[in-house]
C-alpha positions as a LaTeX table, in Angstrom:
\begin{tabular}{lrrr}
\hline
Residue & $x$ (\AA) & $y$ (\AA) & $z$ (\AA) \\
\hline
Met1 & 4.76 & 3.62 & $-38.80$ \\
Val2 & 1.58 & 2.90 & $-40.75$ \\
Ala3 & 3.28 & $-0.01$ & $-42.53$ \\
Lys4 & 4.11 & $-1.63$ & $-39.16$ \\
Lys5 & 0.46 & $-1.40$ & $-38.10$ \\
Trp6 & $-0.65$ & $-3.04$ & $-41.34$ \\
Leu7 & 1.95 & $-5.78$ & $-40.97$ \\
Ile8 & 0.92 & $-6.54$ & $-37.37$ \\
Gly9 & $-2.75$ & $-6.53$ & $-38.39$ \\
Leu10 & $-2.02$ & $-8.92$ & $-41.24$ \\
Val11 & $-0.14$ & $-11.32$ & $-38.93$ \\
Phe12 & $-3.05$ & $-11.32$ & $-36.45$ \\
Leu13 & $-5.55$ & $-11.89$ & $-39.26$ \\
Leu14 & $-3.60$ & $-14.87$ & $-40.59$ \\
Ala15 & $-3.29$ & $-16.27$ & $-37.05$ \\
Leu16 & $-7.05$ & $-16.02$ & $-36.54$ \\
Ile17 & $-7.73$ & $-17.69$ & $-39.88$ \\
Gly18 & $-5.33$ & $-20.52$ & $-39.02$ \\
Leu19 & $-6.81$ & $-20.93$ & $-35.54$ \\
Gly20 & $-10.34$ & $-20.95$ & $-36.92$ \\
Ser21 & $-9.53$ & $-23.58$ & $-39.54$ \\
Asn22 & $-7.76$ & $-25.71$ & $-36.91$ \\
Val23 & $-10.81$ & $-25.52$ & $-34.59$ \\
Ile24 & $-13.12$ & $-26.57$ & $-37.44$ \\
Gln25 & $-10.95$ & $-29.41$ & $-38.79$ \\
Gln26 & $-9.27$ & $-30.81$ & $-35.63$ \\
Pro27 & $-10.79$ & $-29.52$ & $-32.37$ \\
Gly28 & $-9.22$ & $-32.35$ & $-30.29$ \\
Ala29 & $-5.71$ & $-31.60$ & $-31.57$ \\
Leu30 & $-6.09$ & $-27.92$ & $-30.65$ \\
Phe31 & $-7.17$ & $-28.82$ & $-27.11$ \\
Lys32 & $-4.24$ & $-31.26$ & $-26.81$ \\
Gln33 & $-1.78$ & $-28.62$ & $-28.03$ \\
Leu34 & $-3.11$ & $-26.02$ & $-25.58$ \\
Leu35 & $-2.88$ & $-28.53$ & $-22.72$ \\
Ile36 & 0.75 & $-29.36$ & $-23.59$ \\
Trp37 & 1.65 & $-25.66$ & $-23.66$ \\
Ala38 & $-0.04$ & $-25.13$ & $-20.26$ \\
Val39 & 1.93 & $-28.03$ & $-18.73$ \\
Ile40 & 5.23 & $-26.73$ & $-20.15$ \\
Ile41 & 4.58 & $-23.22$ & $-18.84$ \\
Cys42 & 3.64 & $-24.58$ & $-15.38$ \\
Cys43 & 6.84 & $-26.67$ & $-15.25$ \\
Ile44 & 8.99 & $-23.70$ & $-16.18$ \\
Tyr45 & 7.25 & $-21.57$ & $-13.54$ \\
Leu46 & 7.70 & $-24.21$ & $-10.81$ \\
Ile47 & 11.39 & $-24.64$ & $-11.66$ \\
Tyr48 & 11.86 & $-20.87$ & $-11.50$ \\
Arg49 & 10.07 & $-20.65$ & $-8.12$ \\
Leu50 & 12.13 & $-23.47$ & $-6.65$ \\
Trp51 & 15.39 & $-21.97$ & $-7.92$ \\
Ser52 & 14.61 & $-18.42$ & $-6.78$ \\
Gly53 & 13.29 & $-19.54$ & $-3.37$ \\
Lys54 & 16.61 & $-21.04$ & $-2.24$ \\
Arg55 & 18.59 & $-17.83$ & $-2.49$ \\
Pro56 & 19.46 & $-16.27$ & 0.87 \\
Ser57 & 18.35 & $-12.80$ & $-0.25$ \\
His58 & 14.81 & $-14.13$ & $-0.62$ \\
Gln59 & 14.87 & $-15.38$ & 2.97 \\
Asn60 & 16.25 & $-12.06$ & 4.18 \\
Lys61 & 13.49 & $-10.25$ & 2.36 \\
Arg62 & 10.88 & $-12.47$ & 4.01 \\
Ala63 & 12.39 & $-11.82$ & 7.43 \\
Phe64 & 12.41 & $-8.08$ & 6.76 \\
Leu65 & 8.76 & $-8.09$ & 5.69 \\
Lys66 & 7.81 & $-10.10$ & 8.77 \\
Ala67 & 9.64 & $-7.64$ & 11.05 \\
Ala68 & 7.99 & $-4.71$ & 9.29 \\
Arg69 & 4.54 & $-6.22$ & 9.89 \\
Arg70 & 5.33 & $-6.72$ & 13.57 \\
Ser71 & 6.55 & $-3.16$ & 14.01 \\
Lys72 & 3.41 & $-1.82$ & 12.31 \\
Lys73 & 1.28 & $-3.80$ & 14.76 \\
Arg74 & 3.33 & $-2.52$ & 17.68 \\
Ile75 & 3.00 & 1.10 & 16.54 \\
Lys76 & $-0.73$ & 0.64 & 16.01 \\
Asn77 & $-1.11$ & $-0.73$ & 19.56 \\
Arg78 & 0.90 & 2.18 & 21.00 \\
Gln79 & $-1.24$ & 4.73 & 19.20 \\
Ala80 & $-4.45$ & 3.09 & 20.39 \\
Thr81 & $-3.36$ & 3.02 & 24.04 \\
Ala82 & $-1.90$ & 6.53 & 23.84 \\
Ser83 & $-5.12$ & 7.99 & 22.48 \\
Thr84 & $-7.18$ & 6.38 & 25.26 \\
Gln85 & $-4.75$ & 7.66 & 27.91 \\
Ile86 & $-4.82$ & 11.16 & 26.45 \\
Asn87 & $-8.61$ & 11.21 & 26.51 \\
Ala88 & $-8.62$ & 10.07 & 30.14 \\
Leu89 & $-6.10$ & 12.77 & 31.19 \\
Lys90 & $-7.77$ & 15.69 & 29.40 \\
Lys91 & $-9.55$ & 18.21 & 31.57 \\
Pro92 & $-13.09$ & 19.11 & 30.66 \\
Ile93 & $-13.23$ & 22.14 & 28.41 \\
Arg94 & $-14.42$ & 25.32 & 30.16 \\
Lys95 & $-16.28$ & 28.10 & 28.52 \\
Lys96 & $-14.28$ & 31.26 & 28.08 \\
Ser97 & $-15.59$ & 34.28 & 29.90 \\
Gln98 & $-17.27$ & 36.88 & 27.76 \\
Ala99 & $-15.74$ & 39.86 & 29.62 \\
Lys100 & $-13.27$ & 41.80 & 27.54 \\
Leu101 & $-10.69$ & 43.32 & 29.84 \\
Thr102 & $-8.46$ & 46.17 & 28.79 \\
Val103 & $-5.28$ & 47.43 & 30.39 \\
Ile104 & $-5.41$ & 50.93 & 31.83 \\
Glu105 & $-2.09$ & 52.62 & 31.68 \\
Gly106 & $-1.12$ & 54.30 & 34.87 \\
Lys107 & 1.73 & 54.63 & 37.31 \\
Lys108 & 3.38 & 51.29 & 36.81 \\
Gly109 & 6.73 & 52.40 & 38.18 \\
Lys110 & 5.34 & 53.44 & 41.55 \\
Lys111 & 5.47 & 50.72 & 44.19 \\
Lys112 & 2.52 & 50.20 & 46.45 \\
Asn113 & 2.94 & 50.57 & 50.19 \\
Arg114 & 1.83 & 47.16 & 51.36 \\
Ala115 & 2.01 & 48.06 & 55.04 \\
Ile116 & $-1.24$ & 50.02 & 54.70 \\
Tyr117 & $-3.36$ & 47.03 & 53.89 \\
\hline
\end{tabular}
């Protein structure tokens, strides 16, 4: 494991030495080489994007994402209108009475004679 670290460090050191000597001796050639590599990488990326964009699964995925965004907006609108309606329908909160009532056990089975009243 330690030998791998030394080997990787040595490769990086040699690369830095080579890059430094190239910058000192031929700075224009280094810039030209970097520009060529950037153009090649951009061309490969554009070809990949064009090739992957024509697949139908990509279009289906776009349609799905668009539908998901629309449904999120719809749900958001429903929640906003529902919360305003709920607030409008709520009754004002009343204070609870402070009286503590207790049940007195008595003759629950006996029916009252309502004709007396």
